[in-house]
C-alpha positions in Angstrom: 125.1 121.2 71.1 126.7 118.2 72.9 123.4 117.2 74.3 121.7 117.5 70.9 124.4 115.3 69.3 123.9 112.7 72.0 120.2 112.8 71.5 120.7 112.2 67.8 123.1 109.3 68.6 120.5 107.8 70.8 117.7 108.2 68.3 119.5 106.6 65.5 120.9 103.8 67.7 117.3 102.9 68.5 116.3 103.5 64.8 119.0 101.1 63.5 118.0 98.4 66.1 114.4 98.7 65.1 115.2 98.3 61.4 117.3 95.3 62.1 114.7 93.7 64.3 117.0 93.8 67.3 115.5 94.3 70.8 116.4 97.3 73.0 115.0 98.8 76.2 114.1 102.4 75.6 113.8 103.3 79.3 117.3 102.1 80.0 118.7 104.2 77.2 116.8 107.2 78.5 118.1 106.7 82.0 121.7 106.5 80.7 121.3 109.7 78.8 119.9 111.5 81.9 122.7 110.2 84.0 125.2 111.7 81.6 123.2 115.0 81.4 121.7 115.4 84.9 120.2 118.8 84.2 118.0 117.3 81.5 114.8 115.4 82.3 113.5 112.3 80.6 110.5 114.4 79.4 112.9 117.0 77.8 114.8 114.2 76.1 111.6 112.7 74.8 110.5 116.0 73.2 113.9 116.3 71.5 113.5 112.8 70.1 110.0 113.8 68.9 111.7 116.7 67.1 114.0 114.3 65.3 111.0 112.2 64.4 109.5 115.3 62.7 112.8 115.7 60.7 112.5 112.1 59.4 108.8 112.6 58.4 109.8 115.8 56.7 112.4 113.8 54.7 110.0 111.0 53.8 111.2 108.4 56.3 109.1 106.6 58.9 110.1 107.7 62.4 110.7 105.5 65.4 107.6 103.5 66.4 105.7 105.3 69.2 107.7 108.5 68.7 105.2 111.0 67.4 106.7 113.9 65.5 106.8 117.4 67.1 107.4 119.8 64.2 108.3 123.0 66.0 112.0 122.2 65.9 115.0 124.4 65.1 115.9 124.4 61.4 119.5 123.5 62.1 118.3 120.1 63.4 117.1 119.0 60.0 120.5 118.7 58.2 122.0 117.0 61.3 119.3 114.4 61.1 119.8 114.0 57.4 123.5 113.3 58.0 122.7 110.6 60.5 120.1 108.9 58.3 122.5 108.8 55.3 124.5 105.7 56.4 121.2 103.8 57.1 119.7 104.3 53.7 120.6 100.8 52.5 119.0 99.3 55.5 115.8 101.2 54.8 115.9 100.1 51.1 116.2 96.5 52.0 113.3 96.5 54.4 111.1 98.2 51.8 111.9 95.5 49.2 111.2 92.5 51.5 108.2 90.2 50.8 105.2 91.2 52.8 104.8 89.4 56.2 101.6 87.6 57.3 99.4 90.4 58.7 97.2 88.4 61.0 93.4 88.5 61.2 91.5 91.7 60.4 88.7 92.9 62.7 87.3 96.1 64.1 90.0 96.1 66.8 92.5 96.8 64.0 90.9 100.3 63.4 92.6 103.3 65.0 92.1 107.0 64.8 94.3 108.9 62.2 97.3 110.8 63.5 96.4 114.5 63.7 98.8 117.4 64.0 98.0 120.7 65.7 97.4 123.6 63.3 100.4 125.4 64.7 102.6 122.5 63.8 101.6 122.8 60.1 102.6 126.4 60.2 106.1 125.4 61.4 106.3 122.6 58.9 105.6 124.9 56.0 108.6 127.1 56.9 111.2 124.2 57.1 113.6 124.3 54.2 113.7 121.0 52.2 116.6 118.6 52.5 117.7 116.8 49.3 117.3 113.0 49.4 119.0 110.5 47.1 116.2 107.9 47.3 112.4 108.2 47.5 111.7 105.7 50.2 108.0 106.3 50.4 107.7 105.7 46.6 109.9 102.6 46.8 107.8 100.9 49.4 104.6 101.9 47.7 105.8 100.5 44.4 106.3 97.1 46.1 103.2 95.6 44.5 103.4 92.5 46.6 103.1 94.6 49.7 100.3 96.7 48.2 98.3 93.7 47.1 98.7 92.0 50.5 97.4 95.2 52.2 94.4 95.3 49.8 93.5 91.7 50.5 93.7 92.4 54.2 91.2 95.3 53.8 88.9 93.1 51.8 88.8 90.7 54.7 88.3 93.5 57.1 85.3 94.9 55.1 83.7 91.5 54.7 84.0 90.8 58.4 82.5 94.1 59.5 79.6 93.6 57.2 79.0 90.1 58.5 79.2 91.3 62.1 76.5 93.8 61.2 74.3 91.0 59.8 74.8 92.2 56.2 75.9 88.8 54.7 74.7 89.5 51.2 76.6 92.8 51.1 79.7 91.0 52.4 79.6 88.7 49.5 79.4 91.7 47.1 82.6 93.3 48.3 84.9 93.6 45.2 88.7 93.9 44.9 88.3 96.1 41.8 92.0 96.9 41.3 92.5 93.2 40.6 89.2 92.5 38.8 89.1 95.6 36.7 92.6 97.2 36.8 94.2 99.8 39.0 93.2 102.9 37.0 89.9 103.6 38.8 91.4 105.7 41.6 90.4 103.2 44.3 91.1 99.6 45.0 88.0 98.1 46.7 84.3 98.6 46.4 82.5 97.9 49.7 79.5 99.1 51.7 78.7 101.0 54.8 77.6 98.4 57.5 74.9 100.7 58.8 73.3 102.1 55.6 74.5 99.8 52.8 75.8 102.9 50.9 78.8 102.4 48.5 82.3 102.8 49.9 85.1 103.4 47.4 88.3 102.5 49.2 91.9 103.3 48.2 94.4 101.3 50.2 97.9 102.5 51.1 100.1 99.9 53.0 103.3 100.2 54.9 105.4 98.0 57.2 106.3 101.2 59.1 104.4 103.0 61.8 101.4 105.3 61.7 103.4 108.4 60.8 104.9 107.1 57.6 104.0 109.4 54.7 102.3 108.0 51.6 102.1 108.9 47.9 98.9 109.9 46.1 98.3 110.0 42.4 96.5 112.8 40.6 93.8 110.3 39.6 93.2 109.3 43.3 93.0 112.9 44.3 90.5 113.7 41.5 88.3 110.7 42.3 88.3 111.6 46.0 87.0 115.0 45.0 84.4 113.9 42.5 83.1 111.1 44.7 83.8 112.6 48.1 80.6 111.3 49.7 81.7 107.7 48.9 85.5 107.9 49.0 87.7 106.5 51.8 91.4 106.1 52.1 92.5 103.3 54.3 96.1 103.7 55.6 97.3 100.2 56.7 100.4 100.5 58.9 102.6 98.3 61.0 101.8 95.6 58.5 102.7 92.1 59.7 103.6 93.2 63.2 100.4 94.5 64.8 98.6 95.4 61.7 96.4 98.5 62.1 94.5 100.8 59.8 93.2 104.4 60.0 90.6 105.8 57.6 90.2 109.2 56.0 86.9 110.0 54.3 86.0 112.5 51.5 88.3 114.7 49.4 91.9 113.9 50.2 93.0 117.5 49.6 91.0 118.6 52.7 92.1 115.7 54.9 95.9 115.6 54.0 98.8 118.0 53.9 99.9 117.6 50.3 103.4 118.3 49.1 104.1 118.2 45.3 107.0 115.8 44.5 107.3 116.0 40.7 105.7 117.6 37.7 105.1 116.4 34.1 106.5 119.0 31.7 106.4 119.7 27.9 108.0 122.8 26.3 105.6 125.6 25.5 105.4 127.1 22.1 107.7 130.1 21.9 106.5 133.4 20.6 108.3 134.8 17.6 
């Protein structure tokens, strides 16, 4: 238990430094931990930190950058991680409310593979009991319209550049930011084209300043459109926005490509029988 407590201390020391934009050397912190716990290896420590990352993802927080979640953790770790994140909530709120930074140029080098979890990890994830949270951080960041709009503009630039690189200059000029031009009720934000075939691409953009593992919120309309127009629908998850902006892409029906967790329900009272 002492080692787990120390691992939590280490994780959230790095987490707070990251949120404040303060530099730290991860290898030095690892080495200090191993010196205090000589029967533990750096590899074992790293895996425990990945377990803590999984707890944060489970609670709707972005984990440490470069610390991919490992979901087969003991249930007792989750409330301990929740207690450690509690004092940092204000810091996370402030970072979500900031004006969007300048993202840099968009090009094919910005595209990365999506993060994929092993099937066994999903089984473990489904058995974890939920931890109550006072604030919906994913929803807060996603409701930051300035950030969302900046991410959409970055994707428009990316799509136009890829089309021009493919020699499709006329199609590049036809890329439309439909959520601005026609409103945001279409279930997607951008209408673009496949550089190889010229086929339509209906693109929904989700943007975060956080890393690749930050969860995102989908609307019922977006899910429905992704099912009805699965052959043309793409979700672009823009992450690390303004730092080293990257994007991964999911195609087709979102229900088949994402693990979905219901967050709320709209309710009306039913008619009661006499």
